[in-house]
C-alpha positions as CSV (number, residue, x, y, z in Angstrom):
1,M,104.6,117.3,98.7
2,F,103.4,114.9,100.8
3,A,100.3,115.8,103.7
4,P,99.0,113.0,104.2
5,K,94.9,113.7,106.2
6,N,94.8,110.7,108.2
7,I,98.2,109.7,110.7
8,L,97.7,106.4,112.7
9,V,100.2,105.9,115.6
10,P,100.5,103.2,117.6
11,T,101.1,103.5,121.2
12,D,103.0,100.9,124.4
13,F,103.8,104.5,126.3
14,S,106.6,103.3,126.6
15,E,109.2,106.5,125.7
16,F,109.6,105.6,122.2
17,S,105.9,106.0,121.9
18,E,105.9,109.4,123.3
19,R,108.3,110.3,119.7
20,A,106.5,109.1,118.0
21,I,103.4,111.2,119.2
22,G,105.6,113.5,119.0
23,L,107.1,113.4,114.9
24,A,102.8,112.8,114.2
25,I,102.3,116.1,116.2
26,E,104.8,118.2,114.1
27,I,102.9,116.9,110.7
28,A,99.8,117.2,111.7
29,E,99.7,120.9,112.3
30,G,101.9,121.0,109.1
31,T,99.2,119.4,107.4
32,N,96.2,119.6,109.1
33,A,96.0,116.0,109.4
34,K,93.6,114.1,111.6
35,I,95.4,111.5,114.5
36,H,94.2,108.4,115.3
37,L,96.1,107.1,118.7
38,L,95.9,102.8,118.9
39,H,96.7,101.0,122.0
40,V,96.4,96.8,121.5
41,V,96.4,95.1,124.2
42,D,97.7,91.2,123.7
43,K,95.6,88.5,124.0
44,L,96.6,86.6,126.8
45,Q,97.4,82.9,126.7
46,Q,94.8,80.6,128.6
47,C,97.1,78.1,129.4
48,V,101.0,77.6,129.4
49,M,103.2,74.5,129.3
50,D,100.9,72.0,131.1
51,Y,98.8,75.1,133.3
52,C,96.1,76.6,132.5
53,F,94.3,80.0,134.1
54,P,90.6,79.6,134.0
55,A,88.7,81.6,130.7
56,D,87.1,83.9,133.4
57,E,90.6,85.5,135.3
58,I,91.6,85.8,131.2
59,Q,88.5,88.2,130.5
60,K,88.9,90.2,133.7
61,I,92.3,90.9,133.4
62,E,92.0,92.0,130.3
63,S,89.1,93.7,130.6
64,G,90.8,95.4,132.8
65,S,94.3,96.2,131.0
66,I,92.0,97.9,128.4
67,K,90.1,99.7,130.5
68,E,93.2,101.0,131.9
69,A,94.6,101.8,128.6
70,A,91.4,104.1,127.6
71,K,92.3,106.0,130.1
72,K,95.8,106.7,129.9
73,L,94.6,107.3,126.3
74,R,92.3,110.2,126.9
75,E,94.6,112.1,129.0
76,E,97.0,111.3,126.8
77,V,94.4,113.0,123.5
78,Q,93.8,115.5,126.6
79,K,97.4,116.8,127.2
80,I,97.1,117.3,122.8
81,V,94.2,119.1,122.3
82,Q,95.0,121.5,125.4
83,S,97.8,123.8,123.7
84,R,97.2,122.8,120.3
85,K,93.8,122.1,117.9
86,L,94.6,119.0,116.5
87,D,91.6,116.6,115.7
88,V,92.6,113.7,117.7
89,T,90.9,110.4,118.7
90,C,92.1,107.4,120.6
91,D,91.1,103.6,120.9
92,V,92.2,100.6,122.3
93,K,91.8,97.2,120.4
94,A,92.9,93.1,121.4
95,G,94.3,91.0,119.4
96,V,98.1,90.4,118.2
97,S,99.5,94.0,117.7
98,Y,100.4,94.3,114.1
99,E,97.4,92.2,112.7
100,V,95.2,95.2,114.8
101,I,97.7,98.4,113.6
102,L,97.1,96.8,109.7
103,K,93.6,96.4,109.8
104,E,93.2,99.8,112.0
105,Q,95.0,101.5,109.0
106,R,93.0,100.0,106.5
107,E,89.8,100.7,108.8
108,K,90.3,104.0,109.4
109,K,91.7,105.0,106.2
110,A,95.0,106.4,107.4
111,D,97.9,107.6,104.7
112,L,100.7,107.5,107.6
113,V,101.2,105.4,109.9
114,V,103.8,106.7,112.8
115,I,105.6,103.8,115.1
116,A,108.2,103.6,117.2
117,S,110.7,101.6,116.9
118,H,112.0,100.3,120.0
119,G,115.7,98.9,118.7
120,R,116.4,95.9,118.9
121,T,119.2,93.9,117.2
122,G,120.6,90.4,117.0
123,I,119.2,87.4,118.3
124,M,116.4,90.0,120.6
125,K,115.0,90.9,117.8
126,N,114.8,87.9,116.2
127,L,113.0,86.5,119.7
128,I,110.8,89.1,120.2
129,G,110.0,89.3,117.3
130,S,109.2,93.2,115.5
131,V,106.0,94.4,115.2
132,T,107.2,97.6,113.7
133,E,109.1,95.6,110.7
134,R,105.9,93.8,110.4
135,V,103.7,97.3,110.0
136,V,106.2,98.6,107.4
137,R,105.8,95.5,105.6
138,G,102.3,95.3,105.9
139,A,100.8,98.4,105.9
140,S,99.4,99.7,102.5
141,C,100.3,103.6,102.8
142,P,103.9,105.1,103.9
143,V,104.9,104.5,107.9
144,L,106.9,106.9,109.0
145,V,109.5,105.0,112.5
146,A,110.6,107.4,114.8
147,R,113.7,105.5,117.0
């Protein structure tokens, strides 16, 4: 039977991600695995069409987003560990979501990724792109997709 020891759980704080975290908790409780929660703050484009934002403003917005996400993740960790004896860590990174997730999977030596799918189909999936799909294709370990 597959018994992961390091589970990476990317979260965007949505209800879908909450389901993925719940699944990861169930698996971790049964296998004594460590859970790594990860939130990725997308890099902002400095220029849009013919208008550019000052670089220091972009940096300030990204920094604020990282601080707020770190606070939310710490609260999530507290909710998890207050009623369970689980080893849970959290981190916030900035970059392209799927690239950061795949890099973290390798660096943390995660042997399972539990990630949410927003269930987009048709043209919306093609226009927006799918972080989950790219993680499934690029991960070097099993990926459990929570719908």
